[in-house]
C-alpha positions in Angstrom: -30.7 -15.5 -7.8 -26.6 -17.0 -6.5 -24.1 -14.6 -4.7 -21.4 -13.4 -6.7 -18.5 -15.5 -6.0 -15.6 -13.5 -4.1 -12.4 -12.4 -6.2 -9.4 -14.5 -5.1 -6.4 -12.9 -4.1 -2.9 -13.9 -3.6 0.1 -12.0 -2.1 3.5 -12.5 -3.6 5.4 -11.1 -0.8 5.0 -10.9 2.7 7.2 -7.8 4.0 6.7 -4.6 5.7 3.5 -3.6 3.8 1.9 -7.2 3.5 -0.2 -6.3 7.0 -2.4 -3.5 5.3 -3.3 -6.0 1.8 -4.0 -8.6 4.7 -6.3 -6.1 6.8 -7.6 -4.6 3.9 -9.2 -7.9 2.1 -10.8 -8.5 5.0 -12.7 -6.1 5.4 -14.0 -6.9 1.3 -17.3 -9.1 1.5 -16.6 -9.9 -2.4 -12.7 -10.6 -1.8 -11.0 -13.4 -0.3 -7.4 -13.9 -0.1 -6.6 -17.5 -1.1 -2.7 -17.4 -0.8 0.8 -16.0 0.5 3.9 -16.4 -1.2 7.6 -15.0 0.6 11.3 -16.7 -0.6 11.9 -16.2 3.7 9.2 -19.2 3.8 8.4 -18.0 8.3 7.0 -14.5 7.0 4.6 -16.3 4.5 3.5 -19.0 7.3 2.4 -16.4 9.8 0.1 -14.7 7.3 -0.9 -18.1 6.2 -1.7 -19.7 10.0 -3.8 -16.2 10.4 -5.7 -16.6 7.6 -6.2 -20.2 7.0 -4.4 -20.4 3.9 -1.9 -21.9 2.3 1.8 -20.5 1.9 4.2 -20.9 -0.9 8.3 -19.9 -1.2 7.8 -20.4 -5.0 5.1 -18.1 -6.5 5.3 -20.7 -9.7 3.9 -23.5 -8.0 0.7 -21.0 -6.0 -0.1 -19.5 -9.8 -0.1 -23.3 -10.9 -2.0 -24.9 -7.7 -4.5 -22.4 -6.7 -7.3 -20.4 -8.0 -6.5 -16.9 -8.0 -7.9 -14.0 -10.1 -5.5 -10.9 -8.7 -1.9 -11.4 -7.7 -0.9 -8.4 -5.6 3.0 -7.4 -6.3 4.7 -6.8 -3.1 8.1 -7.4 -4.1 11.3 -5.2 -3.5 10.5 -2.0 -6.0 13.4 -3.4 -8.2 11.7 -6.6 -8.9 8.0 -5.1 -9.5 8.2 -5.2 -13.2 9.8 -8.7 -13.6 7.2 -10.2 -10.9 4.2 -8.4 -12.2 5.3 -9.0 -16.0 5.7 -12.4 -15.5 2.5 -13.0 -13.7 0.5 -10.9 -16.5 2.0 -13.1 -19.3 2.9 -16.7 -18.0 -0.6 -16.7 -16.5 -2.8 -13.8 -17.2 -3.6 -12.9 -13.8 -5.1 -9.2 -12.9 -2.3 -7.5 -10.9 -1.8 -5.0 -7.9 1.5 -3.6 -7.6 3.1 -1.7 -4.7 4.4 1.5 -5.0 6.5 2.9 -7.2 4.9 0.3 -9.8 8.5 0.2 -11.3 11.6 1.8 -10.8 12.8 1.8 -14.9 9.9 3.9 -17.0 10.6 1.6 -19.5 9.4 -0.9 -17.5 6.3 0.8 -16.4 5.6 1.4 -20.3 6.0 -2.3 -20.8 4.1 -3.6 -17.6 1.1 -1.2 -19.4 1.2 -2.5 -23.0 1.7 -6.2 -21.6 -1.6 -5.4 -19.6 -3.6 -4.1 -22.6 -2.4 -7.5 -24.7 -3.2 -9.8 -22.4 -6.2 -8.4 -21.5 -5.6 -8.3 -17.8 -5.7 -5.1 -15.5 -3.0 -3.2 -14.1 -3.3 -1.4 -10.6 -1.4 0.6 -8.8 -0.9 1.3 -5.1 -1.2 4.9 -4.5 -3.5 4.7 -1.1 -3.2 8.2 0.2 -5.2 9.6 -2.9 -8.0 7.9 -0.9 -7.7 9.4 2.8 -10.4 11.9 3.0 -8.8 15.1 3.6 -7.2 14.2 0.5 -10.1 13.3 -1.3 -12.1 16.7 0.1 -9.0 18.9 -1.2 -9.1 17.0 -4.9 -12.9 17.9 -5.0 -12.2 21.3 -4.5 -9.5 21.2 -7.6 -12.2 19.7 -9.7 -14.5 22.3 -8.6 -12.1 24.9 -9.5 -12.1 26.3 -5.9 -8.4 27.4 -5.9 -8.7 29.6 -9.1 -5.3 30.1 -10.6 -3.4 28.2 -8.7 -0.1 29.6 -7.0 1.9 26.9 -4.9 2.5 23.6 -4.1 4.2 22.4 -1.6 4.7 18.4 -0.1 6.9 17.9 2.7 8.0 14.4 4.4 9.8 14.2 7.8 10.2 10.6 8.7 12.8 8.3 10.3 14.2 5.4 8.8 17.3 4.4 10.3 20.4 2.4 9.6 19.0 -1.2 11.1 15.7 -0.5 8.9 17.9 -0.7 5.9 20.0 -3.3 7.3 16.8 -5.5 7.4 17.1 -7.1 4.1 20.2 -6.7 1.3 17.9 -4.5 -1.5 17.2 -1.5 0.4 18.7 1.4 0.1 20.4 0.8 -3.1 20.0 2.4 -6.4 18.7 -0.9 -8.4 16.0 -2.1 -6.1 15.0 0.3 -4.0 15.8 4.3 -4.1 16.4 6.9 -1.5 13.4 8.8 0.3 12.0 10.1 -2.6 11.4 6.9 -4.5 10.5 5.1 -1.3 8.9 7.1 0.9 8.0 10.2 -0.7 6.5 8.9 -4.2 3.4 8.9 -2.7 3.1 12.6 -1.9 5.2 13.0 -5.2 2.0 11.8 -7.0 -0.4 13.6 -4.6 1.1 17.3 -5.5 0.9 16.5 -9.4 -2.7 14.9 -8.8 -3.3 17.9 -7.5 -1.2 20.5 -9.1 -1.4 19.0 -12.5 1.5 18.5 -15.6 4.9 19.3 -14.5 7.0 21.8 -16.5 10.6 21.5 -15.1 12.6 20.8 -12.2 15.5 21.2 -10.2 17.0 19.3 -7.2 19.7 18.7 -4.4 20.0 15.4 -2.5 22.7 14.2 0.0 22.6 11.3 2.1 23.1 12.5 5.4 22.6 9.5 8.6 22.6 6.4 7.1 25.3 4.2 5.2 23.9 3.4 2.1 24.0 4.5 -2.0 21.1 6.6 -2.4 19.7 9.7 -0.3 17.9 10.3 2.9 17.4 13.7 1.9 15.9 15.7 -1.0 14.3 19.0 -1.9 13.1 20.1 -5.2 12.0 23.0 -7.2 8.7 22.3 -9.7 7.0 24.6 -12.2 4.1 23.2 -13.6 2.8 23.9 -16.6 -0.4 26.0 -15.9 2.7 28.6 -14.2 2.6 27.8 -10.6 5.5 26.7 -8.2 5.9 23.9 -6.4 8.2 22.7 -3.7 9.2 19.3 -2.5 10.9 18.4 1.0 11.7 14.4 1.3 13.6 12.9 4.7 13.8 10.2 6.5 17.1 11.5 8.7 14.1 12.9 11.0 15.0 11.8 14.1 14.0 10.2 16.3 10.7 9.1 14.8 8.5 10.0 11.9 7.1 13.6 12.2 5.4 14.8 9.5 3.7 13.9 6.0 1.4 17.2 4.3 0.7 18.6 1.3 -0.6 22.6 1.2 -2.2 24.5 -2.2 -2.0 28.0 -2.6 -4.4 29.7 -5.4 -5.7 32.7 -6.3 -9.0 32.2 -4.0 -8.1 29.9 -0.7 -5.1 27.7 0.9 -5.7 24.2 2.2 -3.1 22.5 4.0 -3.3 18.8 5.2 -0.7 17.0 7.6 -0.2 14.0 10.1 1.4 11.1 9.4 0.0 10.3 5.9 -1.4 13.6 4.8 -5.0 12.4 7.3 -5.8 15.6 8.9 -6.9 18.8 7.2 -5.1 22.0 9.3 -5.9 24.5 7.5 -9.2 25.3 4.9 -9.8 29.2 4.0 -12.5 28.7 1.7 -16.6 28.3 3.1 -16.9 26.7 6.5 -16.3 23.1 6.8 -16.2 20.7 9.6 -12.9 19.4 9.0 -12.7 16.9 11.9 -15.0 15.3 9.4 -12.5 14.6 6.9 -9.6 13.8 9.0 -8.7 10.3 10.0 -6.1 9.1 12.7 -4.6 5.8 11.4 -2.1 3.8 13.3 0.2 4.0 11.2 2.0 5.7 8.0 0.1 3.9 5.7 -3.7 4.9 6.1 -6.9 3.5 5.0 -6.3 3.9 1.4 -5.7 0.1 0.5 -9.3 -0.6 1.7 -10.2 1.8 -0.6 -7.9 0.8 -3.6 -8.7 -3.2 -3.3 -12.2 -2.3 -2.9 -12.0 -0.5 -6.4 -9.9 -3.5 -7.9 -12.2 -6.3 -6.6 -15.3 -3.8 -8.3 -13.1 -3.8 -11.7 -12.9 -7.5 -12.0 -16.7 -7.8 -11.4 -17.0 -5.5 -14.4 -19.0 -2.8 -12.2 -16.1 0.1 -12.1 -13.4 1.2 -13.4 -9.6 1.2 -12.3 -8.6 4.2 -10.1 -4.9 4.2 -10.5 -4.2 2.0 -13.3 -0.8 2.0 -15.2 -1.3 5.3 -17.0 -1.7 7.3 -13.5 0.8 5.1 -11.6 3.6 5.9 -14.5 3.2 9.9 -13.7 5.0 10.0 -10.5 7.8 7.5 -12.1 8.4 10.5 -14.7 8.1 12.7 -12.2 11.0 11.2 -10.4 13.0 10.5 -13.0 13.3 14.2 -13.5 14.2 15.2 -9.7 17.1 12.5 -10.1 18.1 13.4 -13.7 18.5 17.1 -12.3 20.4 15.9 -9.1 22.9 13.9 -11.6 23.4 16.7 -13.3 23.5 19.8 -11.3 21.1 21.5 -14.1 17.3 22.3 -14.3 15.4 19.8 -16.3 12.5 20.0 -18.7 9.9 17.0 -18.6 9.0 16.9 -22.2 12.6 15.9 -22.5 11.6 12.5 -21.3 14.7 12.6 -18.9 16.1 9.3 -17.1 18.0 8.7 -14.2 21.4 7.1 -14.7 21.1 5.5 -11.8 17.9 4.6 -10.4 16.5 0.9 -11.2 19.8 0.3 -13.2 21.3 -3.2 -12.4 25.2 -3.5 -12.5 27.4 -6.2 -12.0 27.3 -5.9 -7.9 23.8 -6.1 -7.8 23.1 -9.6 -9.4 23.7 -11.6 -6.6 20.5 -9.7 -4.8 18.3 -9.8 -7.8 18.9 -13.6 -7.8 17.6 -13.9 -4.1 14.5 -12.4 -5.4 14.0 -15.1 -8.5 11.7 -17.8 -8.5 12.0 -20.6 -11.0 9.2 -22.4 -12.8 
């Protein structure tokens, strides 16, 4: 019996998070990274040299020359949709897209429809869902151990100084990035709605306190869930001098659970029947955790036809809808209902001043 040929992955974008994709793919026996691409040649060449694979600065050239099954989109958030749609339509490749899957809801919906039309898979990176601590909490939710939910809270206290935003022209812009809510807290917003269920309405406020950017570095939001429970989001990248916390708290009729740590990776309170909380806690070396390993292993299994995607486009669009409701509330200074399909007037919206930045990230075929 012949061995299963490896699923061949390629990266478009070799920036800040690319190393986690590379590390994870090394650990998956039936996956292989075969090519990398970045408009900054030195970024792609660093990974190419390390992995012994070709580097490109034009993804069209890469996809025309190399045998590739899955393309991981790790470009600026505001370019995710454009790149993913092109890869799916022009080359009919499966796509893994980093969070958030897009900045505009219309673009995310188009991505979902295109994947279905072209017969390819669309996976969205929400790696914190696969932390051991988060998985254990989700198990308790699925088993209805909380009973009636009372309150769900997420809190993000990270540090992103001015030099972080100055690294690339797209950072800190409405058209290509979004603020602390969109870029950093989107994972935790996703966890909150994944645990607590559908959000009915939201009220929010935001400010830019410590950096010179278009978007917010600090925000708070109040939520009401369809099940009657309340929720709160606290997100800031203005913590100084370092990252301190990324946590989720769930309070229910029969118990309370808190998970903390740099990436929601450590259970610190568990009031149900005794468990060894250390067994479900991890100590990752950075805020990205280990979830990429699980997610990309699932991508591999899905392409091989022996699993279903754990985070497909329909899952990936959920936190984006909530983000737009939060921003819409901030922009209107009013409470917003999600059943009215609110849209931010700024997030993902290109203006004339943004066009030169967009051109930086376009590869011509």
